[in-house]
LUMPA-502027 format. One record per atom (N, C-alpha, C): residue number from 1; residue in three letters; x, y, z. Coordinates in nm, 2 decimals, decimal comma. Layout:
BEGIN
  num  residu       X       Y       Z
  NUM     ALA       X       Y       Z
...
//
This chain:
BEGIN
  num  residu       X       Y       Z
    1     MET    0,08   -0,12    0,00
    1     MET    0,00    0,00    0,00
    1     MET    0,09    0,12    0,00
    2     SER    0,04    0,23   -0,07
    2     SER    0,12    0,35   -0,07
    2     SER    0,03    0,47   -0,04
    3     ALA    0,08    0,58   -0,01
    3     ALA    0,00    0,70    0,02
    3     ALA   -0,05    0,76   -0,11
    4     PRO   -0,16    0,83   -0,10
    4     PRO   -0,22    0,90   -0,22
    4     PRO   -0,11    0,99   -0,28
    5     GLN   -0,12    1,02   -0,41
    5     GLN   -0,03    1,10   -0,48
    5     GLN   -0,06    1,25   -0,46
    6     ASN    0,05    1,33   -0,46
    6     ASN    0,04    1,48   -0,46
    6     ASN   -0,02    1,52   -0,59
    7     THR   -0,13    1,60   -0,58
    7     THR   -0,20    1,65   -0,71
    7     THR   -0,15    1,79   -0,74
    8     ASN   -0,06    1,85   -0,66
    8     ASN   -0,01    1,98   -0,69
    8     ASN    0,14    1,98   -0,72
    9     LEU    0,18    1,89   -0,81
    9     LEU    0,32    1,88   -0,84
    9     LEU    0,39    2,01   -0,89
   10     ALA    0,31    2,09   -0,96
   10     ALA    0,36    2,22   -1,01
   10     ALA    0,40    2,31   -0,90
   11     GLU    0,36    2,29   -0,78
   11     GLU    0,39    2,38   -0,67
   11     GLU    0,50    2,33   -0,58
   12     THR    0,57    2,22   -0,62
   12     THR    0,68    2,17   -0,54
   12     THR    0,80    2,25   -0,56
   13     HIS    0,90    2,24   -0,47
   13     HIS    1,03    2,31   -0,49
   13     HIS    1,09    2,28   -0,62
   14     ALA    1,09    2,15   -0,66
   14     ALA    1,16    2,11   -0,78
   14     ALA    1,10    2,18   -0,90
   15     GLU    0,97    2,18   -0,91
   15     GLU    0,90    2,24   -1,03
   15     GLU    0,90    2,39   -1,02
   16     LEU    0,89    2,45   -0,91
   16     LEU    0,89    2,60   -0,90
   16     LEU    1,03    2,65   -0,94
   17     THR    1,14    2,59   -0,89
   17     THR    1,27    2,64   -0,92
   17     THR    1,31    2,61   -1,07
   18     LYS    1,24    2,52   -1,13
   18     LYS    1,26    2,49   -1,27
   18     LYS    1,19    2,58   -1,36
   19     ASN    1,07    2,62   -1,32
   19     ASN    0,98    2,69   -1,41
   19     ASN    0,96    2,84   -1,38
   20     ASP    1,00    2,89   -1,27
   20     ASP    0,98    3,03   -1,23
   20     ASP    1,12    3,09   -1,22
   21     SER    1,15    3,18   -1,31
   21     SER    1,28    3,24   -1,32
   21     SER    1,32    3,32   -1,19
   22     GLN    1,22    3,36   -1,12
   22     GLN    1,25    3,44   -0,99
   22     GLN    1,31    3,35   -0,88
   23     VAL    1,30    3,22   -0,89
   23     VAL    1,35    3,13   -0,79
   23     VAL    1,45    3,03   -0,84
   24     HIS    1,49    3,05   -0,96
   24     HIS    1,59    2,95   -1,02
   24     HIS    1,71    2,94   -0,92
   25     GLY    1,75    3,04   -0,86
   25     GLY    1,87    3,04   -0,78
   25     GLY    1,86    2,96   -0,65
   26     LEU    1,73    2,92   -0,62
   26     LEU    1,71    2,84   -0,50
   26     LEU    1,71    2,69   -0,52
   27     ALA    1,73    2,65   -0,64
   27     ALA    1,73    2,51   -0,68
   27     ALA    1,82    2,42   -0,60
   28     ALA    1,94    2,47   -0,57
   28     ALA    2,04    2,39   -0,50
   28     ALA    2,07    2,45   -0,36
   29     SER    1,98    2,52   -0,31
   29     SER    1,99    2,58   -0,17
   29     SER    2,01    2,47   -0,07
   30     HIS    2,10    2,50    0,03
   30     HIS    2,12    2,40    0,14
   30     HIS    1,99    2,39    0,22
   31     TYR    1,90    2,48    0,21
   31     TYR    1,77    2,47    0,28
   31     TYR    1,68    2,36    0,22
   32     SER    1,72    2,32    0,10
   32     SER    1,64    2,21    0,03
   32     SER    1,69    2,07    0,05
   33     LYS    1,79    2,06    0,14
   33     LYS    1,86    1,93    0,16
   33     LYS    1,82    1,87    0,30
   34     ALA    1,80    1,74    0,30
   34     ALA    1,77    1,68    0,43
   34     ALA    1,88    1,69    0,52
   35     ALA    1,85    1,70    0,65
   35     ALA    1,95    1,72    0,75
   35     ALA    2,02    1,58    0,79
   36     SER    2,13    1,59    0,86
   36     SER    2,20    1,47    0,90
   36     SER    2,13    1,41    1,02
   37     ALA    2,15    1,28    1,05
   37     ALA    2,09    1,22    1,16
   37     ALA    2,13    1,29    1,29
   38     ASP    2,25    1,34    1,30
   38     ASP    2,29    1,41    1,42
   38     ASP    2,21    1,53    1,45
   39     ARG    2,18    1,61    1,34
   39     ARG    2,10    1,73    1,35
   39     ARG    1,96    1,70    1,39
   40     ILE    1,90    1,60    1,33
   40     ILE    1,77    1,55    1,36
   40     ILE    1,76    1,52    1,51
   41     ASN    1,85    1,44    1,56
   41     ASN    1,85    1,40    1,70
   41     ASN    1,87    1,51    1,79
   42     THR    1,95    1,61    1,75
   42     THR    1,97    1,73    1,84
   42     THR    1,84    1,81    1,85
   43     ALA    1,78    1,83    1,73
   43     ALA    1,65    1,90    1,73
   43     ALA    1,54    1,83    1,81
   44     LYS    1,53    1,70    1,79
   44     LYS    1,43    1,62    1,86
   44     LYS    1,45    1,63    2,01
   45     ALA    1,57    1,61    2,06
   45     ALA    1,60    1,62    2,20
   45     ALA    1,56    1,76    2,26
   46     ALA    1,60    1,86    2,18
   46     ALA    1,57    2,00    2,23
   46     ALA    1,42    2,03    2,23
   47     LEU    1,35    1,98    2,13
   47     LEU    1,20    2,00    2,12
   47     LEU    1,14    1,93    2,24
   48     GLU    1,18    1,81    2,27
   48     GLU    1,12    1,73    2,38
   48     GLU    1,16    1,80    2,51
   49     ALA    1,28    1,85    2,53
   49     ALA    1,31    1,93    2,65
   49     ALA    1,23    2,05    2,67
   50     ASN    1,17    2,10    2,56
   50     ASN    1,09    2,22    2,56
   50     ASN    0,94    2,18    2,57
   51     GLY    0,91    2,05    2,59
   51     GLY    0,78    2,00    2,62
   51     GLY    0,70    1,95    2,50
   52     PHE    0,75    1,95    2,38
   52     PHE    0,68    1,91    2,27
   52     PHE    0,69    1,75    2,26
   53     LYS    0,59    1,69    2,20
   53     LYS    0,59    1,55    2,17
   53     LYS    0,64    1,53    2,02
   54     VAL    0,74    1,46    2,00
   54     VAL    0,81    1,45    1,87
   54     VAL    0,81    1,30    1,82
   55     HIS    0,78    1,29    1,69
   55     HIS    0,79    1,16    1,63
   55     HIS    0,89    1,18    1,51
   56     VAL    0,99    1,09    1,50
   56     VAL    1,08    1,10    1,38
   56     VAL    1,05    0,98    1,30
   57     VAL    1,03    1,00    1,17
   57     VAL    1,00    0,89    1,07
   57     VAL    1,10    0,90    0,95
   58     ASN    1,11    0,79    0,88
   58     ASN    1,21    0,79    0,78
   58     ASN    1,17    0,84    0,64
   59     THR    1,04    0,82    0,61
   59     THR    1,00    0,85    0,47
   59     THR    0,86    0,93    0,48
   60     ARG    0,83    0,98    0,36
   60     ARG    0,70    1,05    0,35
   60     ARG    0,58    0,96    0,37
   61     TYR    0,60    0,83    0,33
   61     TYR    0,49    0,73    0,35
   61     TYR    0,47    0,71    0,50
   62     ASP    0,59    0,70    0,57
   62     ASP    0,58    0,68    0,72
   62     ASP    0,51    0,80    0,78
   63     ALA    0,54    0,92    0,73
   63     ALA    0,48    1,04    0,79
   63     ALA    0,33    1,04    0,77
   64     PHE    0,28    0,99    0,65
   64     PHE    0,14    0,98    0,61
   64     PHE    0,07    0,88    0,71
   65     GLU    0,13    0,77    0,74
   65     GLU    0,08    0,67    0,82
   65     GLU    0,08    0,72    0,97
   66     ALA    0,18    0,79    1,01
   66     ALA    0,19    0,84    1,15
   66     ALA    0,08    0,94    1,17
   67     LEU    0,06    1,03    1,08
   67     LEU   -0,04    1,14    1,09
   67     LEU   -0,18    1,08    1,10
   68     LYS   -0,20    0,98    1,02
   68     LYS   -0,34    0,91    1,03
   68     LYS   -0,36    0,86    1,17
   69     THR   -0,26    0,80    1,24
   69     THR   -0,28    0,73    1,37
   69     THR   -0,29    0,84    1,48
   70     LEU   -0,24    0,96    1,46
   70     LEU   -0,25    1,06    1,57
   70     LEU   -0,38    1,13    1,58
   71     ILE   -0,47    1,12    1,48
   71     ILE   -0,59    1,19    1,48
   71     ILE   -0,71    1,10    1,52
   72     PRO   -0,77    1,12    1,63
   72     PRO   -0,88    1,02    1,67
   72     PRO   -1,00    1,03    1,57
   73     ALA   -1,06    0,92    1,55
   73     ALA   -1,18    0,92    1,47
   73     ALA   -1,29    1,01    1,53
   74     GLY   -1,37    1,07    1,44
   74     GLY   -1,48    1,16    1,48
   74     GLY   -1,44    1,30    1,51
   75     THR   -1,31    1,33    1,51
   75     THR   -1,27    1,47    1,54
   75     THR   -1,28    1,56    1,42
   76     SER   -1,28    1,69    1,44
   76     SER   -1,28    1,78    1,33
   76     SER   -1,14    1,82    1,30
   77     ILE   -1,11    1,84    1,17
   77     ILE   -0,97    1,87    1,13
   77     ILE   -0,98    1,99    1,03
   78     ASN   -0,87    2,06    1,02
   78     ASN   -0,85    2,16    0,92
   78     ASN   -0,70    2,17    0,89
   79     ASN   -0,66    2,23    0,78
   79     ASN   -0,52    2,24    0,75
   79     ASN   -0,49    2,37    0,69
   80     ALA   -0,37    2,43    0,73
   80     ALA   -0,32    2,54    0,67
   80     ALA   -0,27    2,49    0,53
   81     HIS   -0,25    2,59    0,43
   81     HIS   -0,18    2,54    0,31
   81     HIS   -0,05    2,49    0,35
   82     SER   -0,01    2,37    0,30
   82     SER    0,12    2,31    0,33
   82     SER    0,16    2,22    0,21
   83     THR    0,27    2,26    0,14
   83     THR    0,33    2,18    0,04
   83     THR    0,37    2,05    0,10
   84     THR    0,42    2,05    0,22
   84     THR    0,46    1,93    0,29
   84     THR    0,35    1,83    0,30
   85     LEU    0,23    1,87    0,34
   85     LEU    0,12    1,79    0,36
   85     LEU    0,07    1,74    0,22
   86     GLU    0,09    1,82    0,12
   86     GLU    0,05    1,78   -0,02
   86     GLU    0,15    1,67   -0,06
   87     GLU    0,28    1,69   -0,03
   87     GLU    0,38    1,59   -0,08
   87     GLU    0,37    1,46   -0,02
   88     ILE    0,32    1,45    0,11
   88     ILE    0,31    1,32    0,17
   88     ILE    0,18    1,25    0,13
   89     GLY    0,10    1,32    0,05
   89     GLY   -0,03    1,27    0,01
   89     GLY   -0,15    1,29    0,10
   90     PHE   -0,13    1,37    0,20
   90     PHE   -0,24    1,38    0,30
   90     PHE   -0,35    1,47    0,26
   91     ILE   -0,32    1,57    0,18
   91     ILE   -0,42    1,66    0,13
   91     ILE   -0,51    1,59    0,03
   92     THR   -0,45    1,51   -0,05
   92     THR   -0,53    1,43   -0,14
   92     THR   -0,62    1,33   -0,06
   93     TYR   -0,57    1,27    0,04
   93     TYR   -0,64    1,17    0,12
   93     TYR   -0,76    1,23    0,19
   94     ILE   -0,75    1,35    0,25
   94     ILE   -0,86    1,41    0,33
   94     ILE   -0,96    1,47    0,24
   95     LYS   -0,94    1,48    0,11
   95     LYS   -1,05    1,52    0,02
   95     LYS   -1,15    1,41    0,00
   96     GLY   -1,11    1,29    0,03
   96     GLY   -1,20    1,18    0,02
   96     GLY   -1,27    1,14    0,15
   97     GLN   -1,32    1,02    0,16
   97     GLN   -1,39    0,98    0,28
   97     GLN   -1,29    0,94    0,39
   98     THR   -1,30    1,00    0,51
   98     THR   -1,20    0,97    0,62
   98     THR   -1,28    0,96    0,75
   99     PRO   -1,22    0,92    0,85
   99     PRO   -1,29    0,91    0,98
   99     PRO   -1,31    1,04    1,05
  100     TRP   -1,27    1,15    0,99
  100     TRP   -1,28    1,28    1,05
  100     TRP   -1,37    1,38    0,98
  101     LYS   -1,41    1,48    1,05
  101     LYS   -1,49    1,59    0,99
  101     LYS   -1,39    1,70    0,94
  102     ASN   -1,37    1,70    0,81
  102     ASN   -1,28    1,79    0,75
  102     ASN   -1,35    1,92    0,71
  103     VAL   -1,33    2,03    0,78
  103     VAL   -1,40    2,15    0,76
  103     VAL   -1,34    2,24    0,64
  104     HIS   -1,23    2,20    0,59
  104     HIS   -1,16    2,28    0,49
  104     HIS   -1,25    2,29    0,36
  105     GLY   -1,32    2,18    0,32
  105     GLY   -1,40    2,19    0,21
  105     GLY   -1,52    2,28    0,23
  106     GLU   -1,58    2,28    0,35
  106     GLU   -1,69    2,36    0,39
  106     GLU   -1,65    2,51    0,38
  107     ILE   -1,53    2,54    0,42
  107     ILE   -1,48    2,68    0,41
  107     ILE   -1,47    2,72    0,27
  108     LEU   -1,40    2,64    0,18
  108     LEU   -1,38    2,67    0,04
  108     LEU   -1,51    2,68   -0,04
  109     ALA   -1,61    2,61    0,01
  109     ALA   -1,74    2,61   -0,06
  109     ALA   -1,81    2,75   -0,05
  110     GLU   -1,77    2,83    0,05
  110     GLU   -1,83    2,96    0,07
  110     GLU   -1,75    3,06   -0,03
  111     LYS   -1,82    3,11   -0,13
  111     LYS   -1,76    3,19   -0,23
  111     LYS   -1,75    3,34   -0,20
  112     ASP   -1,83    3,38   -0,10
  112     ASP   -1,83    3,52   -0,06
  112     ASP   -1,70    3,54    0,02
  113     PRO   -1,61    3,63   -0,03
  113     PRO   -1,48    3,65    0,04
  113     PRO   -1,49    3,68    0,19
  114     ALA   -1,58    3,77    0,22
  114     ALA   -1,59    3,81    0,36
  114     ALA   -1,64    3,70    0,45
  115     LYS   -1,74    3,63    0,40
  115     LYS   -1,80    3,51    0,47
  115     LYS   -1,70    3,40    0,48
  116     GLN   -1,62    3,38    0,38
  116     GLN   -1,52    3,27    0,38
  116     GLN   -1,41    3,31    0,49
  117     ALA   -1,37    3,44    0,49
  117     ALA   -1,27    3,48    0,59
  117     ALA   -1,32    3,46    0,73
  118     GLU   -1,45    3,49    0,75
  118     GLU   -1,51    3,46    0,88
  118     GLU   -1,51    3,32    0,92
  119     LEU   -1,54    3,23    0,82
  119     LEU   -1,53    3,09    0,85
  119     LEU   -1,39    3,04    0,88
  120     ARG   -1,29    3,10    0,81
  120     ARG   -1,15    3,07    0,84
  120     ARG   -1,12    3,11    0,99
  121     ARG   -1,17    3,22    1,03
  121     ARG   -1,14    3,27    1,16
  121     ARG   -1,20    3,19    1,27
  122     THR   -1,32    3,15    1,25
  122     THR   -1,40    3,08    1,35
  122     THR   -1,39    2,93    1,33
  123     LEU   -1,46    2,87    1,24
  123     LEU   -1,46    2,73    1,22
  123     LEU   -1,32    2,67    1,19
  124     GLY   -1,25    2,74    1,10
  124     GLY   -1,12    2,68    1,06
  124     GLY   -1,01    2,68    1,16
  125     SER   -1,02    2,78    1,25
  125     SER   -0,91    2,80    1,35
  125     SER   -0,94    2,73    1,48
  126     THR   -1,06    2,68    1,50
  126     THR   -1,10    2,62    1,63
  126     THR   -1,13    2,47    1,62
  127     VAL   -1,08    2,40    1,52
  127     VAL   -1,10    2,26    1,50
  127     VAL   -1,03    2,18    1,61
  128     ASP   -1,07    2,05    1,62
  128     ASP   -1,00    1,97    1,72
  128     ASP   -0,85    1,95    1,68
  129     TYR   -0,82    1,93    1,55
  129     TYR   -0,69    1,91    1,51
  129     TYR   -0,66    2,00    1,39
  130     TYR   -0,55    2,08    1,40
  130     TYR   -0,51    2,17    1,30
  130     TYR   -0,38    2,11    1,24
  131     LEU   -0,37    2,09    1,11
  131     LEU   -0,25    2,03    1,05
  131     LEU   -0,18    2,13    0,97
  132     THR   -0,04    2,13    0,98
  132     THR    0,04    2,23    0,92
  132     THR    0,18    2,18    0,91
  133     SER    0,26    2,27    0,85
  133     SER    0,41    2,26    0,86
  133     SER    0,46    2,39    0,92
  134     VAL    0,59    2,40    0,92
  134     VAL    0,66    2,53    0,97
  134     VAL    0,77    2,56    0,87
  135     ALA    0,82    2,68    0,88
  135     ALA    0,93    2,72    0,79
  135     ALA    1,06    2,67    0,85
  136     ALA    1,07    2,66    0,99
  136     ALA    1,20    2,62    1,05
  136     ALA    1,18    2,56    1,18
  137     ILE    1,26    2,46    1,21
  137     ILE    1,28    2,40    1,35
  137     ILE    1,42    2,43    1,39
  138     THR    1,44    2,49    1,50
  138     THR    1,58    2,52    1,54
  138     THR    1,64    2,40    1,62
  139     GLU    1,77    2,40    1,62
  139     GLU    1,84    2,30    1,70
  139     GLU    1,82    2,31    1,85
  140     ASP    1,78    2,43    1,89
  140     ASP    1,75    2,44    2,04
  140     ASP    1,60    2,42    2,06
  141     GLY    1,52    2,37    1,97
  141     GLY    1,39    2,32    1,99
  141     GLY    1,28    2,42    1,98
  142     HIS    1,29    2,52    1,89
  142     HIS    1,19    2,62    1,87
  142     HIS    1,12    2,60    1,73
  143     LEU    1,00    2,64    1,72
  143     LEU    0,93    2,63    1,59
  143     LEU    0,91    2,77    1,54
  144     ALA    0,93    2,79    1,41
  144     ALA    0,91    2,93    1,35
  144     ALA    0,84    2,92    1,22
  145     HIS    0,74    3,01    1,20
  145     HIS    0,67    3,01    1,07
  145     HIS    0,59    3,15    1,06
  146     GLY    0,56    3,18    0,94
  146     GLY    0,48    3,30    0,91
  146     GLY    0,38    3,28    0,81
  147     ASP    0,29    3,38    0,79
  147     ASP    0,19    3,38    0,68
  147     ASP    0,15    3,52    0,65
  148     LEU    0,06    3,53    0,55
  148     LEU    0,01    3,66    0,51
  148     LEU   -0,12    3,70    0,58
  149     SER   -0,21    3,60    0,59
  149     SER   -0,34    3,64    0,65
  149     SER   -0,35    3,63    0,80
  150     GLY   -0,27    3,55    0,86
  150     GLY   -0,27    3,53    1,01
  150     GLY   -0,35    3,41    1,04
  151     SER   -0,42    3,35    0,95
  151     SER   -0,50    3,23    0,98
  151     SER   -0,42    3,11    1,03
  152     LYS   -0,30    3,10    0,97
  152     LYS   -0,22    2,98    1,01
  152     LYS   -0,16    3,01    1,15
  153     VAL   -0,10    3,12    1,17
  153     VAL   -0,03    3,14    1,30
  153     VAL   -0,14    3,15    1,41
  154     GLY   -0,26    3,20    1,38
  154     GLY   -0,36    3,20    1,48
  154     GLY   -0,41    3,06    1,53
  155     GLY   -0,43    2,97    1,43
  155     GLY   -0,47    2,84    1,46
  155     GLY   -0,37    2,76    1,54
  156     VAL   -0,24    2,78    1,50
  156     VAL   -0,13    2,71    1,57
  156     VAL   -0,11    2,77    1,71
  157     ALA   -0,11    2,90    1,72
  157     ALA   -0,08    2,97    1,85
  157     ALA   -0,18    2,93    1,96
  158     PHE   -0,31    2,93    1,93
  158     PHE   -0,40    2,92    2,04
  158     PHE   -0,54    2,86    1,99
  159     GLY   -0,58    2,88    1,87
  159     GLY   -0,72    2,85    1,83
  159     GLY   -0,76    2,70    1,84
  160     ALA   -0,68    2,62    1,77
  160     ALA   -0,71    2,48    1,76
  160     ALA   -0,69    2,40    1,89
  161     GLY   -0,77    2,30    1,91
  161     GLY   -0,75    2,21    2,03
  161     GLY   -0,62    2,14    2,03
  162     ASN   -0,58    2,09    1,91
  162     ASN   -0,45    2,02    1,89
  162     ASN   -0,39    2,06    1,76
  163     VAL   -0,26    2,06    1,76
  163     VAL   -0,18    2,09    1,64
  163     VAL   -0,09    1,98    1,60
  164     ILE   -0,08    1,94    1,48
  164     ILE    0,02    1,85    1,44
  164     ILE    0,10    1,91    1,32
  165     VAL    0,23    1,92    1,35
  165     VAL    0,32    1,98    1,25
  165     VAL    0,40    1,87    1,18
  166     VAL    0,40    1,87    1,05
  166     VAL    0,48    1,77    0,98
  166     VAL    0,59    1,85    0,90
  167     ALA    0,71    1,81    0,92
  167     ALA    0,82    1,89    0,86
  167     ALA    0,93    1,80    0,82
  168     GLY    0,98    1,82    0,69
  168     GLY    1,10    1,75    0,65
  168     GLY    1,22    1,80    0,73
  169     SER    1,32    1,72    0,73
  169     SER    1,44    1,76    0,81
  169     SER    1,52    1,87    0,75
  170     ASN    1,48    1,91    0,62
  170     ASN    1,54    2,03    0,56
  170     ASN    1,50    2,16    0,63
  171     LYS    1,40    2,15    0,72
  171     LYS    1,35    2,27    0,79
  171     LYS    1,44    2,30    0,91
  172     ILE    1,53    2,20    0,95
  172     ILE    1,61    2,22    1,07
  172     ILE    1,72    2,33    1,04
  173     VAL    1,73    2,43    1,14
  173     VAL    1,83    2,53    1,13
  173     VAL    1,90    2,55    1,26
  174     LYS    2,00    2,63    1,27
  174     LYS    2,08    2,64    1,39
  174     LYS    2,00    2,71    1,51
  175     ASP    1,94    2,83    1,48
  175     ASP    1,88    2,91    1,58
  175     ASP    1,77    3,00    1,53
  176     GLU    1,71    3,08    1,61
  176     GLU    1,60    3,17    1,56
  176     GLU    1,65    3,27    1,46
  177     SER    1,77    3,31    1,47
  177     SER    1,82    3,41    1,36
  177     SER    1,82    3,34    1,23
  178     GLU    1,87    3,21    1,22
  178     GLU    1,87    3,14    1,09
  178     GLU    1,72    3,10    1,05
  179     ALA    1,64    3,08    1,15
  179     ALA    1,50    3,05    1,12
  179     ALA    1,44    3,17    1,04
  180     TRP    1,46    3,29    1,08
  180     TRP    1,41    3,41    1,01
  180     TRP    1,47    3,42    0,87
  181     LYS    1,60    3,39    0,87
  181     LYS    1,67    3,40    0,74
  181     LYS    1,61    3,29    0,64
  182     ARG    1,59    3,17    0,69
  182     ARG    1,53    3,07    0,60
  182     ARG    1,39    3,11    0,56
  183     GLN    1,31    3,17    0,65
  183     GLN    1,17    3,21    0,62
  183     GLN    1,18    3,32    0,51
  184     GLU    1,26    3,42    0,53
  184     GLU    1,26    3,54    0,44
  184     GLU    1,33    3,51    0,31
  185     GLU    1,44    3,44    0,31
  185     GLU    1,52    3,43    0,19
  185     GLU    1,49    3,30    0,11
  186     TYR    1,43    3,21    0,17
  186     TYR    1,40    3,08    0,10
  186     TYR    1,25    3,05    0,09
  187     ALA    1,19    3,04    0,20
  187     ALA    1,04    3,00    0,20
  187     ALA    0,96    3,11    0,14
  188     LEU    0,98    3,23    0,17
  188     LEU    0,90    3,34    0,11
  188     LEU    0,91    3,35   -0,04
  189     PRO    1,03    3,35   -0,10
  189     PRO    1,03    3,35   -0,25
  189     PRO    0,96    3,23   -0,31
  190     LEU    0,97    3,11   -0,25
  190     LEU    0,91    3,00   -0,31
  190     LEU    0,76    3,00   -0,29
  191     GLU    0,71    3,06   -0,18
  191     GLU    0,57    3,07   -0,16
  191     GLU    0,51    3,18   -0,25
  192     SER    0,59    3,28   -0,28
  192     SER    0,55    3,38   -0,38
  192     SER    0,54    3,32   -0,52
  193     ALA    0,63    3,23   -0,55
  193     ALA    0,62    3,16   -0,68
  193     ALA    0,50    3,07   -0,68
  194     ARG    0,46    3,01   -0,57
  194     ARG    0,34    2,93   -0,56
  194     ARG    0,22    3,01   -0,58
  195     VAL    0,21    3,13   -0,52
  195     VAL    0,09    3,21   -0,53
  195     VAL    0,07    3,27   -0,67
  196     ARG    0,18    3,28   -0,74
  196     ARG    0,17    3,32   -0,88
  196     ARG    0,10    3,22   -0,96
  197     ILE    0,11    3,09   -0,93
  197     ILE    0,04    2,99   -0,99
  197     ILE   -0,10    2,98   -0,94
  198     ALA   -0,11    2,97   -0,81
  198     ALA   -0,24    2,94   -0,74
  198     ALA   -0,34    3,06   -0,75
  199     TYR   -0,29    3,18   -0,74
  199     TYR   -0,38    3,29   -0,73
  199     TYR   -0,36    3,40   -0,83
  200     GLY   -0,26    3,39   -0,91
  200     GLY   -0,23    3,49   -1,01
  200     GLY   -0,18    3,62   -0,95
  201     LEU   -0,13    3,62   -0,83
  201     LEU   -0,07    3,74   -0,76
  201     LEU    0,08    3,75   -0,78
  202     PRO    0,13    3,86   -0,77
  202     PRO    0,28    3,88   -0,80
  202     PRO    0,37    3,82   -0,69
  203     ALA    0,32    3,82   -0,56
  203     ALA    0,40    3,77   -0,45
  203     ALA    0,32    3,76   -0,33
  204     SER    0,38    3,68   -0,23
  204     SER    0,32    3,68   -0,10
  204     SER    0,40    3,77   -0,01
  205     ALA    0,37    3,77    0,12
  205     ALA    0,44    3,85    0,22
  205     ALA    0,43    3,79    0,36
  206     ILE    0,53    3,82    0,44
  206     ILE    0,52    3,78    0,58
  206     ILE    0,47    3,89    0,66
  207     THR    0,34    3,89    0,69
  207     THR    0,28    3,99    0,77
  207     THR    0,26    3,95    0,91
  208     HIS    0,26    3,81    0,93
  208     HIS    0,25    3,76    1,07
  208     HIS    0,37    3,66    1,08
  209     TYR    0,44    3,66    1,19
  209     TYR    0,55    3,57    1,21
  209     TYR    0,55    3,53    1,35
  210     GLU    0,57    3,40    1,37
  210     GLU    0,55    3,34    1,51
  210     GLU    0,66    3,24    1,54
  211     VAL    0,71    3,26    1,66
  211     VAL    0,81    3,16    1,72
  211     VAL    0,75    3,10    1,84
  212     ILE    0,75    2,97    1,84
  212     ILE    0,70    2,89    1,96
  212     ILE    0,82    2,83    2,03
  213     ARG    0,85    2,87    2,15
  213     ARG    0,97    2,83    2,21
  213     ARG    0,95    2,71    2,31
  214     LYS    0,83    2,70    2,36
  214     LYS    0,80    2,59    2,45
  214     LYS    0,65    2,55    2,44
  215     ALA    0,62    2,42    2,48
  215     ALA    0,49    2,38    2,48
  215     ALA    0,41    2,45    2,58
  216     ASN    0,28    2,46    2,56
  216     ASN    0,18    2,53    2,65
  216     ASN    0,19    2,46    2,78
  217     PRO    0,22    2,53    2,89
  217     PRO    0,23    2,46    3,02
  217     PRO    0,09    2,41    3,07
  218     PHE   -0,02    2,46    3,02
  218     PHE   -0,15    2,42    3,06
  218     PHE   -0,20    2,30    2,97
  219     ASN   -0,13    2,28    2,86
  219     ASN   -0,17    2,17    2,77
  219     ASN   -0,05    2,12    2,69
  220     ALA    0,03    2,05    2,76
  220     ALA    0,17    2,02    2,71
  220     ALA    0,16    1,93    2,59
  221     ASN    0,06    1,86    2,57
  221     ASN    0,06    1,77    2,45
  221     ASN   -0,02    1,83    2,33
  222     ARG   -0,05    1,95    2,34
  222     ARG   -0,13    2,02    2,23
  222     ARG   -0,06    2,02    2,10
  223     ILE    0,07    2,04    2,09
  223     ILE    0,14    2,05    1,97
  223     ILE    0,23    1,92    1,96
  224     GLN    0,21    1,84    1,85
  224     GLN    0,30    1,73    1,82
  224     GLN    0,37    1,76    1,69
  225     ILE    0,49    1,70    1,68
  225     ILE    0,57    1,73    1,56
  225     ILE    0,62    1,60    1,50
  226     ILE    0,60    1,58    1,37
  226     ILE    0,65    1,47    1,30
  226     ILE    0,77    1,52    1,21
  227     ILE    0,89    1,48    1,24
  227     ILE    1,00    1,51    1,16
  227     ILE    1,03    1,40    1,06
  228     VAL    1,04    1,43    0,94
  228     VAL    1,06    1,33    0,83
  228     VAL    1,20    1,34    0,78
  229     ASN    1,27    1,23    0,77
  229     ASN    1,41    1,22    0,73
  229     ASN    1,42    1,23    0,58
  230     GLU    1,35    1,34    0,52
  230     GLU    1,35    1,37    0,38
  230     GLU    1,34    1,52    0,37
  231     ALA    1,37    1,57    0,25
  231     ALA    1,35    1,71    0,22
  231     ALA    1,20    1,72    0,17
  232     LEU    1,12    1,80    0,24
  232     LEU    0,98    1,82    0,20
  232     LEU    0,95    1,97    0,21
  233     GLY    0,87    2,02    0,12
  233     GLY    0,81    2,15    0,13
  233     GLY    0,92    2,26    0,12
  234     TYR    0,88    2,38    0,16
  234     TYR    0,98    2,49    0,17
  234     TYR    0,94    2,58    0,28
//
């Protein structure tokens, strides 16, 4: 058995750097390479010391299977846009019949922009399980990510009951300073290339940026992290 296929291949790192002249220079970036086992172990130990629950898996198929087991049947789910979740096949999977209530389709079905934004703020951010990735995981156990609308950082920071982060080991960086560098100089240009395809807009922007240094002391198991020993997303 294998995971469902990614249906957005045009928005992967490989395709964007091949087809969009504005990001050609990122094709061989060190941020697109999987980390060593030592760096993964260092990040895992630091994340756990900061109170997060961490799962390390070898392949994207293992990540797909691990994610399925972590979400109880009958719960509500939503996802931020995540190339990583697309690449492991999970976005394709949750568009079909699953044991969960996926509110993402309900939100997208609302075509009035103002009403859809309100659904994102309320229904989308307060699900039982919010699924996402991050731009960076530091070796001292911090998570860092940003977005344009604020819907992603809002759901992760506080809104959702539980959060599961799936990240390729290429997201591992030294510290918060490098996390911002990775976000601004690597993830943002690639996300801008993606929105040129997805929305016909010239670029994205980082208007919200969040660093999570420790697990919530009142709900220590709220954020779980799956680190994949592959390069995934951007």
